[in-house]
C-alpha positions as CSV (number, residue, x, y, z in Angstrom):
1,M,76.7,160.8,6.4
2,K,73.1,161.6,4.8
3,K,73.1,164.1,2.2
4,A,71.5,167.3,2.7
5,R,68.2,167.4,0.5
6,I,67.4,170.8,-1.3
7,L,64.7,171.9,-3.4
8,F,64.8,174.8,-6.0
9,V,61.4,176.4,-7.3
10,D,61.4,178.6,-10.3
11,D,59.2,179.3,-13.2
12,E,61.9,180.1,-15.2
13,P,63.7,177.4,-16.8
14,N,66.9,179.0,-17.6
15,I,67.3,180.0,-14.1
16,L,66.6,176.4,-13.0
17,D,69.5,175.4,-15.7
18,G,71.8,177.8,-14.5
19,I,71.4,176.8,-10.9
20,K,72.1,173.1,-11.8
21,R,75.2,174.0,-13.8
22,E,76.5,176.0,-10.8
23,L,75.9,173.4,-8.4
24,R,76.8,170.4,-10.3
25,K,80.1,170.1,-8.0
26,M,77.9,169.9,-4.9
27,K,76.3,166.5,-5.9
28,G,78.4,164.7,-3.9
29,R,77.2,166.6,-1.0
30,W,73.7,167.6,-1.7
31,E,70.7,166.1,-3.2
32,L,69.1,168.4,-5.3
33,F,65.6,168.5,-6.8
34,F,64.4,171.2,-9.1
35,T,60.8,172.2,-10.5
36,N,59.2,175.0,-12.2
37,T,55.9,175.0,-10.5
38,P,54.9,175.8,-6.8
39,E,52.2,172.9,-7.1
40,N,54.8,170.2,-8.1
41,A,57.0,171.7,-5.2
42,L,54.2,170.9,-2.4
43,Q,53.9,167.3,-4.1
44,L,57.6,166.6,-3.8
45,I,57.6,167.8,-0.3
46,E,54.9,165.5,0.8
47,E,57.1,162.6,-1.0
48,H,60.6,163.7,0.3
49,S,62.1,164.9,3.3
50,F,63.8,168.3,2.5
51,D,66.3,170.6,4.5
52,I,66.1,173.6,2.4
53,V,63.5,175.0,0.1
54,V,64.8,178.0,-2.5
55,S,62.0,179.5,-4.2
56,N,61.4,182.3,-6.4
57,I,58.9,185.2,-5.5
58,K,57.2,186.0,-8.7
59,M,55.4,183.0,-10.4
60,P,52.3,183.0,-12.4
61,S,50.2,180.3,-10.8
62,M,51.1,180.7,-7.2
63,D,53.7,183.4,-5.8
64,G,56.7,182.1,-3.7
65,L,55.4,183.8,-0.4
66,T,52.1,181.8,-0.8
67,L,54.4,178.5,-1.4
68,L,56.4,179.1,1.7
69,K,53.8,180.1,3.9
70,K,52.0,176.8,2.8
71,I,55.5,174.9,3.7
72,K,55.6,176.7,7.0
73,E,52.2,175.5,8.0
74,S,52.4,171.8,6.7
75,H,56.4,171.2,7.3
76,P,57.5,174.4,9.6
77,T,61.2,172.4,10.3
78,I,62.2,173.2,6.6
79,I,64.5,176.2,6.2
80,R,62.9,178.7,3.8
81,V,64.9,180.8,1.4
82,T,63.8,183.2,-1.5
83,L,66.1,184.0,-4.7
84,S,64.5,186.7,-6.4
85,G,64.9,189.7,-8.6
86,E,61.9,191.3,-6.8
87,V,62.8,195.0,-6.2
88,D,59.8,196.0,-4.3
89,K,61.3,196.9,-0.9
90,E,58.1,196.3,0.9
91,K,57.4,192.9,-0.6
92,I,61.0,191.9,0.2
93,L,60.4,192.9,3.7
94,K,57.4,190.8,3.9
95,T,59.3,187.9,3.0
96,S,61.2,187.9,6.5
97,L,57.9,187.0,8.0
98,I,58.1,184.0,6.1
99,A,61.2,183.1,4.8
100,H,64.4,182.7,7.0
101,Q,66.7,184.3,4.2
102,H,66.4,186.2,1.0
103,L,68.7,186.3,-1.7
104,S,68.6,188.6,-4.9
105,K,68.9,187.7,-8.5
106,P,71.6,187.7,-10.0
107,C,73.1,185.4,-7.2
108,S,76.7,184.4,-7.6
109,K,77.7,180.8,-7.2
110,A,79.8,181.8,-4.0
111,S,76.8,183.5,-2.5
112,L,74.2,180.8,-3.1
113,V,76.6,178.1,-2.0
114,G,77.8,179.9,1.1
115,T,74.3,180.8,2.2
116,I,73.2,177.0,2.1
117,Q,76.3,175.8,3.6
118,S,75.9,178.4,6.6
119,L,72.2,177.3,7.0
120,L,73.2,173.5,6.9
121,K,76.3,174.3,9.3
122,I,73.7,174.9,12.1
123,R,72.8,170.9,12.2
124,G,76.7,170.6,13.2
125,I,76.6,173.0,15.9
126,L,73.5,172.7,17.5
127,T,72.7,168.8,17.5
128,N,69.6,168.9,19.8
129,P,66.7,168.0,17.7
130,K,64.4,169.9,20.0
131,I,65.7,173.2,19.1
132,K,64.4,173.0,15.8
133,A,61.0,171.4,16.8
134,I,60.3,174.4,19.5
135,V,61.5,177.1,16.9
136,S,59.2,175.7,14.2
137,K,56.3,175.8,16.5
138,L,56.4,179.6,17.7
139,S,53.6,181.7,16.8
140,R,55.4,184.9,17.3
141,V,59.0,184.8,16.2
142,P,61.3,187.4,16.1
143,T,62.6,188.7,12.5
144,L,65.4,190.9,11.2
145,P,64.1,194.5,11.5
146,S,63.1,196.2,8.2
147,L,65.6,199.3,9.1
148,Y,68.4,196.7,9.7
149,I,67.9,195.1,6.2
150,K,67.7,198.5,4.6
151,I,70.8,199.7,6.0
152,T,72.5,196.3,5.4
153,E,71.5,196.5,1.7
154,Y,72.8,200.1,1.4
155,M,76.1,199.3,3.0
156,Q,76.7,196.2,0.6
157,K,76.7,198.7,-2.3
158,G,80.0,200.1,-1.0
159,D,81.0,204.0,-0.4
160,A,78.3,204.0,2.2
161,S,77.5,207.9,3.2
162,L,76.8,208.5,7.1
163,K,74.6,211.1,6.1
164,K,72.4,208.6,3.6
165,I,72.1,206.1,6.8
166,G,71.4,209.1,8.9
167,D,68.6,209.8,6.5
168,I,67.6,206.0,6.4
169,I,67.3,205.8,10.1
170,S,65.5,209.2,10.7
171,Q,62.6,207.8,8.1
172,D,61.5,205.5,11.4
173,P,60.8,207.8,14.4
174,F,60.8,204.9,17.0
175,M,64.2,203.7,16.0
176,T,65.4,207.4,15.9
177,A,64.1,208.3,19.3
178,K,65.2,204.9,21.0
179,I,68.6,205.2,19.4
180,L,69.4,208.7,20.6
181,Q,68.0,207.8,24.1
182,I,70.5,204.7,24.1
183,V,73.5,206.6,23.0
184,N,73.0,209.7,25.2
185,S,72.0,207.1,28.4
186,S,74.8,206.0,31.0
187,Y,75.6,203.0,28.8
188,F,77.8,205.2,26.2
189,G,78.3,208.3,28.6
190,Y,77.6,211.1,26.0
191,G,75.3,212.8,28.0
192,G,72.7,214.4,25.7
193,K,75.3,215.4,23.3
194,I,74.4,213.2,20.4
195,K,71.3,215.0,18.5
196,S,71.0,213.0,15.4
197,P,71.5,209.4,13.8
198,Q,74.2,210.8,11.8
199,Q,76.2,211.7,14.9
200,A,75.4,208.6,16.4
201,A,76.6,206.6,13.6
202,V,80.1,208.6,13.5
203,I,80.6,208.3,17.5
204,L,79.7,204.4,17.5
205,G,80.6,203.2,14.2
206,L,78.1,201.8,11.8
207,E,78.4,198.2,13.0
208,T,77.7,198.8,16.4
209,L,74.9,201.3,15.2
210,K,73.7,198.2,13.0
211,S,73.8,196.0,16.2
212,I,71.8,198.4,18.5
213,I,69.0,198.7,15.7
214,L,69.0,195.0,15.4
215,G,68.9,194.4,19.2
216,L,66.0,197.0,19.5
217,G,64.0,195.8,16.8
218,I,64.1,192.1,18.2
219,F,63.5,193.2,21.9
220,Y,60.5,195.5,21.2
221,G,59.2,194.3,17.6
222,L,56.9,191.6,19.4
223,Q,56.2,192.8,22.9
224,G,52.9,193.4,24.3
225,E,52.0,195.2,27.3
226,R,52.5,192.4,29.7
227,E,55.8,191.7,28.3
228,K,57.2,194.9,28.8
229,R,58.8,195.0,32.2
230,E,60.5,191.8,31.6
231,M,61.9,193.1,28.0
232,D,63.0,196.2,29.5
233,S,64.9,194.4,32.2
234,L,66.5,191.8,29.7
235,W,67.2,194.8,27.4
236,N,69.2,196.8,30.1
237,H,71.1,193.6,31.0
238,S,71.8,192.8,27.5
239,I,73.2,196.4,26.7
240,R,75.5,196.3,29.7
241,C,76.7,192.9,28.5
242,A,77.3,194.2,25.2
243,R,79.5,197.4,26.4
244,I,81.6,195.0,28.7
245,A,82.3,192.6,26.2
246,E,83.3,195.3,23.7
247,K,85.5,196.9,26.2
248,I,87.3,193.7,26.8
249,A,87.4,192.6,23.2
250,L,89.0,195.9,22.3
251,R,91.6,196.0,25.2
252,E,93.0,192.5,24.5
253,S,92.9,192.6,20.9
254,N,93.3,196.2,19.8
255,D,90.9,195.3,16.7
256,I,87.8,197.4,16.3
257,G,86.3,194.8,14.1
258,F,86.7,192.2,17.0
259,S,85.0,194.4,19.7
260,E,82.1,195.2,17.4
261,K,81.6,191.7,17.0
262,A,81.8,191.3,20.9
263,F,79.1,194.3,21.2
264,L,76.9,192.1,18.8
265,V,77.0,188.9,20.6
266,G,76.6,190.8,24.0
267,L,73.5,192.5,22.8
268,L,71.9,189.3,21.5
269,H,73.1,186.5,23.9
270,D,69.7,186.2,25.2
271,L,67.6,186.1,21.9
272,G,66.4,183.0,23.3
273,K,64.7,184.7,26.2
274,V,63.1,187.2,23.9
275,V,61.4,184.1,22.1
276,I,60.3,182.4,25.5
277,I,59.0,185.8,26.9
278,T,56.8,186.6,23.8
279,N,55.8,183.1,23.2
280,F,55.6,181.3,26.8
281,F,55.2,184.4,29.0
282,D,53.8,182.4,32.0
283,L,56.6,179.7,31.6
284,Y,59.0,182.4,31.6
285,K,58.2,183.6,34.9
286,K,58.2,180.1,36.2
287,I,61.5,179.6,34.5
288,K,63.0,182.8,36.0
289,D,61.6,182.0,39.7
290,S,63.2,178.6,39.8
291,S,66.2,177.6,41.5
292,S,67.9,176.0,38.3
293,P,66.4,178.3,35.5
294,L,68.3,176.2,32.8
295,N,67.4,173.0,33.9
296,T,63.9,174.1,34.2
297,E,63.9,175.4,30.3
298,I,65.2,172.0,29.3
299,E,62.3,170.3,31.2
300,E,59.9,172.5,29.5
301,F,61.2,172.9,25.9
302,G,63.9,170.1,25.6
303,C,66.6,172.6,25.0
304,T,68.0,176.2,26.5
305,H,67.3,179.6,25.6
306,S,70.9,179.7,24.4
307,E,70.1,177.1,21.9
308,I,67.2,178.6,20.5
309,G,68.9,182.1,20.2
310,A,72.0,180.4,18.6
311,Y,69.7,178.6,16.2
312,L,67.7,181.7,15.0
313,L,70.8,183.4,14.4
314,G,72.2,180.5,12.3
315,L,69.0,181.0,10.3
316,W,69.5,184.7,9.9
317,G,73.2,183.9,8.2
318,F,75.3,185.3,11.1
319,E,78.6,183.8,11.1
320,E,79.8,180.5,12.8
321,E,81.8,182.4,15.8
322,V,78.8,184.5,16.8
323,I,76.3,181.3,16.8
324,R,78.8,179.3,18.9
325,A,79.3,181.9,21.3
326,V,75.7,182.6,22.1
327,N,75.2,179.0,22.2
328,S,77.7,178.3,24.8
329,H,77.5,181.5,26.9
330,H,76.1,179.5,29.8
331,K,78.2,176.3,29.4
332,D,81.6,177.3,28.4
333,C,83.1,179.5,30.9
334,L,86.4,178.0,31.0
335,I,88.1,180.8,29.6
336,K,90.2,178.5,27.3
337,D,91.3,180.8,24.6
338,Q,90.2,184.1,25.6
339,G,87.8,184.4,22.5
340,L,84.2,185.7,21.6
341,S,82.7,182.6,23.7
342,D,85.2,183.4,26.7
343,I,84.5,187.1,26.7
344,L,80.6,186.8,26.4
345,C,80.4,184.3,29.1
346,F,82.6,186.8,31.4
347,A,80.6,189.6,30.5
348,N,77.2,187.9,31.3
349,L,78.3,186.9,34.5
350,F,79.7,190.5,35.3
351,S,76.9,192.3,33.9
352,K,74.3,190.1,36.5
353,R,76.8,191.2,39.2
354,A,77.7,187.6,39.6
355,L,81.6,188.6,39.3
356,Q,82.5,191.7,39.9
357,S,85.5,191.5,42.3
358,E,88.8,189.7,42.9
359,A,86.9,188.0,45.7
360,D,84.3,186.8,43.7
361,L,86.9,184.3,41.9
362,E,88.0,183.0,45.2
363,D,84.7,181.9,45.7
364,D,84.2,179.8,42.3
365,H,87.0,177.1,41.9
366,Y,85.6,176.5,38.6
367,L,86.8,180.2,37.4
368,N,89.6,180.5,39.9
369,S,92.2,178.7,37.8
370,K,91.9,181.4,35.1
371,G,92.0,184.2,38.0
372,E,94.8,186.1,36.4
373,I,93.0,186.7,33.0
374,L,89.8,187.5,34.9
375,K,91.3,190.0,37.1
376,R,92.8,191.6,34.2
377,W,89.1,191.8,32.5
378,I,87.8,193.1,36.0
379,S,90.5,196.0,36.1
380,Y,89.2,196.8,32.4
381,I,86.0,197.6,33.6
382,H,86.9,199.3,37.1
383,E,89.1,201.7,35.2
384,D,86.5,202.7,32.7
385,E,84.2,205.4,34.2
386,I,81.2,204.7,32.1
387,L,81.2,201.0,32.7
388,E,81.8,201.4,36.5
389,K,78.8,204.0,36.9
390,M,76.6,201.7,34.8
391,N,76.9,199.0,37.0
392,E,76.3,200.8,40.2
């Protein structure tokens, strides 16, 4: 098997020496290159085919963001990571437009190795080379919202305060208004009772609130006027799907963490459609109106929106279970183990009104063999007043 090729760029020799020592045991699996100048990095990239470039941000002759921007333009399929002690939050947020991931110095060996392994793992899950090709050519690519990054960084410090998180959210008027609109809508059923981001965090839980912030930033961060109607429709479907998946996951597992993950994949399962809408709007309309949308996607792009969305989630560092669920939500509806992929597939069908009664099962031999499981899942939704009203 071909070794992954990784290039590290840092103007501080002691940093590069430290990385060399830390990654010594990975030489059997990875081919590692090190350089202390961006100019030499660009030369190495012309001479070798790299999978990942990890660069410092602050460097004297050329900063890391300029280097990664050049790499993005000349070799867009290379995965770009920043490794920096940069504390300027605004500058860090700018990296999200150029780099796929950001690591902070000092970075532990476990964190560095884990991030690289996670990024390389995408290749094993998503083997279609056309996914990488289409994503690398996009002119408008969704990025992790700045508010999501701020809250994630704050929560990683431990002892996260709901008041502080509410204060962070309140600094963003758009997000504050949208979050309160959503939690007070029929999707959650609180009927105007939630008045602040702090209350929303208490009621929904921090992970669910983070997922909503992530979804809002992705869905509405790039849209123009002509995309608004399609994006609103897609958002409504996604939030329905998220709530249904969350309900089933909680009833099946009685595990809040698992139900929060189900909410996340329900909300982001059509991330690939966001990419198509914002970059290929006319093609999206053609795909949507076709008799076989997935086949039309393959004809036009060589891959599906599911694969595009999963690839982006992989670049952002989401765990393998989430990536696999998003990747398979159209092709893996056999209800094999009642895990995240099965729940997402069902929630997607149900939220599209494709499967809302026991009678619907009888019309589909593909699903009928698992009828008892699906009947149980349908009952969970019908017994929930909020979800019933949401699907009227």
